[in-house]
ZAKOL-126519 format. One record per residue (C-alpha): chain; x, y, z; residue in one letter. Coordinates in steps of 0.25 Angstrom, whole numbers. Example, Ala and Ser with C-alpha at 12.3 -4.5 7.8 and 13.67 -1.06 7.14 Angstrom:
REM ZAKOL-126519
<A, <49, -18, 31>, a>
<A, <55, -4, 29>, s>
***
This chain:
REM ZAKOL-126519
<A, <54, 124, -57>, x>
<A, <53, 109, -55>, x>
<A, <46, 105, -42>, x>
<A, <55, 99, -32>, x>
<A, <58, 84, -31>, x>
<A, <57, 76, -18>, x>
<A, <61, 62, -14>, x>
<A, <50, 53, -10>, x>
<A, <49, 39, -4>, x>
<A, <37, 30, -6>, x>
<A, <35, 19, 4>, x>
<A, <27, 7, 0>, x>
<A, <24, -8, 5>, x>
<A, <36, -16, 4>, x>
<A, <37, -24, -9>, x>
<A, <30, -13, -17>, x>
<A, <42, -4, -20>, x>
<A, <44, -8, -34>, x>
<A, <29, -6, -38>, x>
<A, <29, 7, -30>, x>
<A, <41, 12, -38>, x>
<A, <34, 9, -51>, x>
<A, <21, 15, -47>, x>
<A, <28, 28, -43>, x>
<A, <34, 29, -57>, x>
<A, <21, 27, -63>, x>
<A, <15, 38, -54>, x>
<A, <26, 47, -59>, x>
<A, <23, 44, -73>, x>
<A, <8, 45, -73>, x>
<A, <5, 56, -63>, x>
<A, <18, 65, -64>, x>
<A, <22, 63, -78>, x>
<A, <35, 57, -73>, x>
<A, <40, 70, -69>, x>
<A, <46, 73, -55>, x>
<A, <46, 58, -51>, x>
<A, <58, 49, -50>, x>
<A, <56, 36, -44>, x>
<A, <68, 31, -35>, x>
<A, <72, 19, -28>, x>
<A, <63, 9, -22>, x>
<A, <67, 4, -8>, x>
<A, <61, -6, 1>, x>
<A, <47, 0, 5>, x>
<A, <46, 12, -5>, x>
<A, <51, 20, -17>, x>
<A, <59, 33, -18>, x>
<A, <56, 43, -29>, x>
<A, <59, 58, -32>, x>
<A, <48, 68, -36>, x>
<A, <41, 81, -34>, x>
<A, <28, 83, -25>, x>
<A, <19, 78, -37>, x>
<A, <27, 64, -37>, x>
<A, <25, 63, -22>, x>
<A, <10, 66, -22>, x>
<A, <8, 57, -35>, x>
<A, <14, 46, -27>, x>
<A, <5, 48, -15>, x>
<A, <-7, 49, -24>, x>
<A, <-5, 38, -34>, x>
<A, <4, 27, -28>, x>
<A, <-3, 15, -24>, x>
<A, <9, 8, -18>, x>
<A, <15, 19, -10>, x>
<A, <13, 19, 5>, x>
<A, <18, 34, 7>, x>
<A, <25, 44, -1>, x>
<A, <36, 51, 7>, x>
<A, <44, 63, 4>, x>
<A, <59, 63, 7>, x>
<A, <63, 75, 16>, x>
<A, <77, 71, 21>, x>
<A, <87, 60, 22>, x>
<A, <100, 59, 30>, x>
<A, <108, 50, 39>, x>
<A, <106, 48, 54>, x>
<A, <113, 41, 66>, x>
<A, <103, 44, 77>, x>
<A, <89, 51, 80>, x>
<A, <96, 65, 80>, x>
<A, <101, 64, 66>, x>
<A, <86, 61, 62>, x>
<A, <81, 73, 70>, x>
<A, <91, 82, 62>, x>
<A, <88, 77, 49>, x>
<A, <73, 79, 51>, x>
<A, <75, 93, 58>, x>
<A, <83, 98, 46>, x>
<A, <71, 95, 36>, x>
<A, <62, 107, 32>, x>
<A, <49, 101, 37>, x>
<A, <43, 115, 37>, x>
<A, <43, 114, 21>, x>
<A, <33, 102, 22>, x>
<A, <24, 105, 34>, x>
<A, <21, 114, 45>, x>
<A, <21, 113, 61>, x>
<A, <6, 113, 60>, x>
<A, <5, 100, 54>, x>
<A, <5, 86, 61>, x>
<A, <17, 77, 59>, x>
<A, <21, 62, 60>, x>
<A, <35, 56, 59>, x>
<A, <37, 41, 56>, x>
<A, <50, 34, 55>, x>
<A, <54, 21, 48>, x>
<A, <68, 14, 49>, x>
<A, <76, 3, 43>, x>
<A, <88, -1, 51>, x>
<A, <88, 12, 59>, x>
<A, <98, 11, 71>, x>
<A, <89, 21, 79>, x>
<A, <83, 14, 92>, x>
<A, <70, 22, 91>, x>
<A, <63, 26, 78>, x>
<A, <52, 32, 87>, x>
<A, <63, 42, 92>, x>
<A, <68, 44, 78>, x>
<A, <54, 48, 74>, x>
<A, <53, 57, 86>, x>
<A, <66, 64, 81>, x>
<A, <61, 66, 67>, x>
<A, <48, 72, 73>, x>
<A, <56, 81, 82>, x>
<A, <64, 86, 71>, x>
<A, <53, 90, 62>, x>
<A, <45, 97, 73>, x>
<A, <57, 104, 79>, x>
<A, <60, 110, 65>, x>
<A, <46, 115, 63>, x>
<A, <45, 120, 77>, x>
<A, <58, 128, 75>, x>
<A, <54, 134, 62>, x>
<A, <39, 137, 66>, x>
<A, <38, 136, 81>, x>
<A, <28, 124, 80>, x>
<A, <29, 109, 77>, x>
<A, <20, 99, 71>, x>
<A, <11, 90, 79>, x>
<A, <13, 75, 78>, x>
<A, <1, 67, 73>, x>
<A, <4, 52, 71>, x>
<A, <-10, 49, 66>, x>
<A, <-13, 59, 55>, x>
<A, <-1, 69, 53>, x>
<A, <0, 80, 43>, x>
<A, <14, 76, 40>, x>
<A, <22, 63, 41>, x>
<A, <37, 63, 42>, x>
<A, <44, 49, 39>, x>
<A, <58, 46, 43>, x>
<A, <65, 33, 37>, x>
<A, <78, 28, 44>, x>
<A, <88, 19, 38>, x>
<A, <100, 14, 46>, x>
<A, <107, 28, 45>, x>
<A, <98, 37, 36>, x>
<A, <85, 45, 39>, x>
<A, <75, 49, 28>, x>
<A, <64, 59, 31>, x>
<A, <51, 59, 23>, x>
<A, <38, 67, 23>, x>
<A, <26, 58, 20>, x>
<A, <17, 64, 9>, x>
<A, <6, 53, 10>, x>
<A, <0, 54, 24>, x>
<A, <-8, 42, 26>, x>
<A, <-1, 30, 19>, x>
<A, <-4, 29, 4>, x>
<A, <-11, 15, 5>, x>
<A, <-22, 22, 12>, x>
<A, <-30, 26, -1>, x>
<A, <-42, 31, 7>, x>
<A, <-52, 21, 1>, x>
<A, <-50, 8, 10>, x>
<A, <-58, 10, 22>, x>
<A, <-62, -5, 23>, x>
<A, <-52, -16, 24>, x>
<A, <-51, -30, 28>, x>
<A, <-42, -40, 34>, x>
<A, <-27, -39, 30>, x>
<A, <-29, -26, 22>, x>
<A, <-19, -24, 11>, x>
<A, <-14, -10, 10>, x>
<A, <-18, -3, -3>, x>
<A, <-4, 1, -8>, x>
<A, <1, -14, -6>, x>
<A, <-11, -19, -14>, x>
<A, <-8, -9, -25>, x>
<A, <7, -13, -25>, x>
<A, <2, -28, -26>, x>
<A, <-7, -24, -38>, x>
<A, <5, -18, -45>, x>
<A, <14, -30, -42>, x>
<A, <3, -40, -48>, x>
<A, <5, -32, -61>, x>
<A, <-10, -30, -62>, x>
<A, <-15, -19, -71>, x>
<A, <-29, -13, -73>, x>
<A, <-38, -21, -82>, x>
<A, <-32, -34, -77>, x>
<A, <-41, -42, -68>, x>
<A, <-38, -41, -54>, x>
<A, <-44, -50, -43>, x>
<A, <-43, -50, -28>, x>
<A, <-50, -62, -22>, x>
<A, <-48, -57, -8>, x>
<A, <-50, -42, -10>, x>
<A, <-54, -39, 4>, x>
<A, <-56, -24, 5>, x>
<A, <-52, -22, -9>, x>
<A, <-38, -16, -9>, x>
<A, <-32, -23, -21>, x>
<A, <-45, -20, -29>, x>
<A, <-45, -5, -25>, x>
<A, <-30, -3, -28>, x>
<A, <-32, -10, -42>, x>
<A, <-44, -3, -45>, x>
<A, <-38, 11, -42>, x>
<A, <-26, 7, -51>, x>
<A, <-36, 3, -62>, x>
<A, <-43, 16, -61>, x>
<A, <-31, 25, -59>, x>
<A, <-36, 30, -45>, x>
<A, <-25, 36, -37>, x>
<A, <-24, 28, -24>, x>
<A, <-22, 42, -16>, x>
<A, <-33, 50, -23>, x>
<A, <-43, 49, -11>, x>
<A, <-33, 52, 0>, x>
<A, <-24, 64, 6>, x>
<A, <-9, 64, 7>, x>
<A, <1, 69, 17>, x>
<A, <8, 78, 6>, x>
<A, <-5, 87, 6>, x>
<A, <0, 92, 20>, x>
<A, <14, 95, 16>, x>
<A, <18, 110, 12>, x>
<A, <25, 107, -1>, x>
<A, <16, 97, -8>, x>
<A, <12, 102, -22>, x>
<A, <-3, 105, -21>, x>
<A, <-5, 107, -36>, x>
<A, <2, 94, -40>, x>
<A, <-6, 87, -30>, x>
<A, <-19, 92, -35>, x>
<A, <-16, 88, -49>, x>
<A, <-13, 74, -45>, x>
<A, <-25, 73, -36>, x>
<A, <-35, 79, -46>, x>
<A, <-30, 68, -57>, x>
<A, <-31, 57, -46>, x>
<A, <-45, 62, -42>, x>
<A, <-50, 62, -57>, x>
<A, <-44, 48, -60>, x>
<A, <-52, 43, -48>, x>
<A, <-65, 50, -52>, x>
<A, <-63, 43, -66>, x>
<A, <-61, 30, -60>, x>
<A, <-74, 30, -51>, x>
<A, <-82, 32, -64>, x>
<A, <-74, 21, -71>, x>
<A, <-82, 9, -76>, x>
<A, <-70, 1, -79>, x>
<A, <-69, -14, -77>, x>
<A, <-57, -14, -68>, x>
<A, <-56, -30, -68>, x>
<A, <-53, -29, -52>, x>
<A, <-60, -40, -44>, x>
<A, <-61, -43, -29>, x>
<A, <-67, -54, -21>, x>
<A, <-67, -57, -6>, x>
<A, <-73, -67, 3>, x>
<A, <-79, -56, 12>, x>
<A, <-91, -48, 8>, x>
<A, <-87, -38, 19>, x>
<A, <-73, -36, 13>, x>
<A, <-79, -34, -1>, x>
<A, <-88, -23, 4>, x>
<A, <-76, -16, 10>, x>
<A, <-69, -18, -4>, x>
<A, <-81, -12, -11>, x>
<A, <-81, 0, -1>, x>
<A, <-66, 2, -3>, x>
<A, <-67, 2, -18>, x>
<A, <-78, 12, -18>, x>
<A, <-70, 21, -9>, x>
<A, <-58, 20, -18>, x>
<A, <-67, 25, -29>, x>
<A, <-67, 12, -37>, x>
<A, <-78, 6, -46>, x>
<A, <-84, -7, -41>, x>
<A, <-75, -19, -43>, x>
<A, <-80, -34, -43>, x>
<A, <-80, -39, -29>, x>
<A, <-85, -53, -25>, x>
<A, <-87, -60, -12>, x>
<A, <-79, -73, -14>, x>
<A, <-70, -83, -7>, x>
<A, <-56, -82, -14>, x>
<A, <-56, -97, -15>, x>
<A, <-68, -96, -25>, x>
<A, <-63, -84, -33>, x>
<A, <-63, -84, -48>, x>
<A, <-57, -75, -58>, x>
<A, <-65, -62, -59>, x>
<A, <-61, -59, -73>, x>
<A, <-59, -67, -86>, x>
<A, <-45, -63, -89>, x>
<A, <-34, -67, -79>, x>
<A, <-29, -56, -69>, x>
<A, <-23, -53, -56>, x>
<A, <-27, -59, -43>, x>
<A, <-22, -52, -30>, x>
<A, <-25, -56, -16>, x>
<A, <-21, -52, -2>, x>
<A, <-27, -64, 6>, x>
<A, <-27, -62, 21>, x>
<A, <-27, -76, 29>, x>
<A, <-40, -79, 35>, x>
<A, <-47, -66, 35>, x>
<A, <-54, -64, 21>, x>
<A, <-53, -78, 18>, x>
<A, <-62, -82, 30>, x>
<A, <-59, -97, 30>, x>
<A, <-55, -98, 44>, x>
<A, <-68, -96, 51>, x>
<A, <-62, -86, 61>, x>
<A, <-72, -74, 65>, x>
<A, <-78, -63, 58>, x>
<A, <-68, -54, 50>, x>
<A, <-61, -44, 59>, x>
<A, <-64, -52, 72>, x>
<A, <-51, -52, 81>, x>
<A, <-46, -66, 84>, x>
<A, <-37, -71, 95>, x>
<A, <-24, -75, 90>, x>
<A, <-20, -82, 102>, x>
<A, <-8, -73, 103>, x>
<A, <-13, -63, 113>, x>
<A, <-19, -53, 103>, x>
<A, <-30, -52, 93>, x>
<A, <-29, -54, 78>, x>
<A, <-36, -45, 69>, x>
<A, <-39, -45, 54>, x>
<A, <-25, -39, 50>, x>
<A, <-18, -50, 57>, x>
<A, <-23, -60, 47>, x>
<A, <-13, -55, 36>, x>
<A, <-1, -57, 45>, x>
<A, <-3, -72, 48>, x>
<A, <7, -79, 39>, x>
<A, <2, -93, 42>, x>
<A, <-11, -97, 36>, x>
<A, <-20, -107, 43>, x>
<A, <-27, -119, 36>, x>
<A, <-39, -111, 31>, x>
<A, <-30, -101, 25>, x>
<A, <-22, -112, 18>, x>
<A, <-35, -118, 12>, x>
<A, <-40, -105, 7>, x>
<A, <-27, -102, 0>, x>
<A, <-27, -116, -6>, x>
<A, <-41, -113, -12>, x>
<A, <-37, -99, -16>, x>
<A, <-25, -104, -24>, x>
<A, <-33, -115, -31>, x>
<A, <-43, -104, -35>, x>
<A, <-32, -96, -41>, x>
<A, <-26, -108, -48>, x>
<A, <-39, -114, -54>, x>
<A, <-47, -101, -57>, x>
<A, <-37, -90, -60>, x>
<A, <-27, -95, -71>, x>
<A, <-20, -83, -78>, x>
<A, <-21, -74, -66>, x>
<A, <-10, -69, -57>, x>
<A, <-13, -70, -42>, x>
<A, <-6, -61, -32>, x>
<A, <-8, -64, -17>, x>
<A, <-2, -56, -5>, x>
<A, <1, -63, 7>, x>
<A, <10, -64, 19>, x>
<A, <10, -79, 18>, x>
<A, <22, -84, 10>, x>
<A, <16, -98, 9>, x>
<A, <3, -93, 2>, x>
<A, <7, -99, -12>, x>
<A, <8, -113, -6>, x>
<A, <-5, -111, 1>, x>
<A, <-11, -107, -13>, x>
<A, <-3, -118, -20>, x>
<A, <2, -108, -30>, x>
<A, <16, -105, -34>, x>
<A, <18, -90, -33>, x>
<A, <25, -84, -45>, x>
<A, <30, -72, -37>, x>
<A, <30, -67, -23>, x>
<A, <32, -52, -19>, x>
<A, <35, -48, -5>, x>
<A, <26, -37, 0>, x>
<A, <23, -31, 13>, x>
<A, <9, -28, 18>, x>
<A, <13, -18, 29>, x>
<A, <24, -26, 37>, x>
<A, <19, -39, 33>, x>
<A, <27, -46, 22>, x>
<A, <19, -53, 11>, x>
<A, <21, -59, -2>, x>
<A, <13, -56, -15>, x>
<A, <12, -70, -22>, x>
<A, <9, -70, -37>, x>
<A, <3, -83, -43>, x>
<A, <2, -84, -58>, x>
<A, <-10, -93, -61>, x>
<A, <-7, -99, -74>, x>
<A, <-18, -105, -82>, x>
<A, <-17, -120, -85>, x>
<A, <-5, -122, -76>, x>
<A, <-7, -115, -63>, x>
<A, <7, -114, -56>, x>
<A, <3, -120, -42>, x>
<A, <11, -127, -32>, x>
<A, <12, -142, -32>, x>
<A, <1, -149, -24>, x>
<A, <11, -156, -16>, x>
<A, <15, -143, -9>, x>
***
């Protein structure tokens, strides 16, 4: 008898839907033999697919771009909160978890006419609890911090879809990054950017502002075929119906691959540098926790960078203004600064400032010159929230891809550094 098939939805950072769809197809082919896995449409913010339990578990374990893997439970029309309650109440939640487990409910909406999403969330919670209490005499407790089970509802203008989360903690939390710096880049966004660059293992990869090493760790795990979720637990492990045998098969294969990677002596051609020695120490610690061999890391101002390999490759950078550049002469890293707007500004705010000051501008002019003069034949990719960055660098981008780092709209600029005739903006600009 064939195992049952389910409908799944896999959310991801906006702008990475197409790379995620391609990645899911690869996961199905590589780890499931292509069986019981059918990719569906990708929509803004995620990708649909259809498959059995093994497909959902493989997506959790192997997807580098996904934010979560959601199991579709029900879909129906609504006009008010009572309709949402009835839809949730009719579902057989008892097949998935028990009243002894803790629960959390989250709702997201696009153009919903409801006045209060908080009240709609409460109605979904009431419906699930009322059904389980009617069947068993008891109801789940609510735990918003570390629940056993997460129920998601998604509302459009007139339709409601209910999901069970099979991931637990968001999938960008790989379990290895304990140290991070200013303007941290989420791991799944870094992985998606690497895919967008077209980088493949064996091609030199260089991050001249590597910070805590997110790009480097994601690239090294790709090169060594280490599953991003091999060291973490997942929400599906607490659900009644998950296929234990299929999970053990997937997990054992992933653990064996990581063990082989740790013993690897391969030259990965992955390089990083940063102006901060403290950040490089954090990067080394993160790479070690990720089970990766030593990579080439140097303390270096990005304006003084030189190619780390003889052959041209891919340069990728996520430069936060001011913080890792350290050309402004502010205070020590992490020091809170008075913004003059009635609050204090911390490191994470550095990435949200769209307007560079003169010190930033000077840095990026020098950074652009270093690219033009020393990296012919390379392709450089720079993620920033400042759309004026190519002008600051005096380079003309060949492509720009809209991406979102959380709620912050960014651009991934590509610069083709052509040997002998660098494509740069006229000096009059």
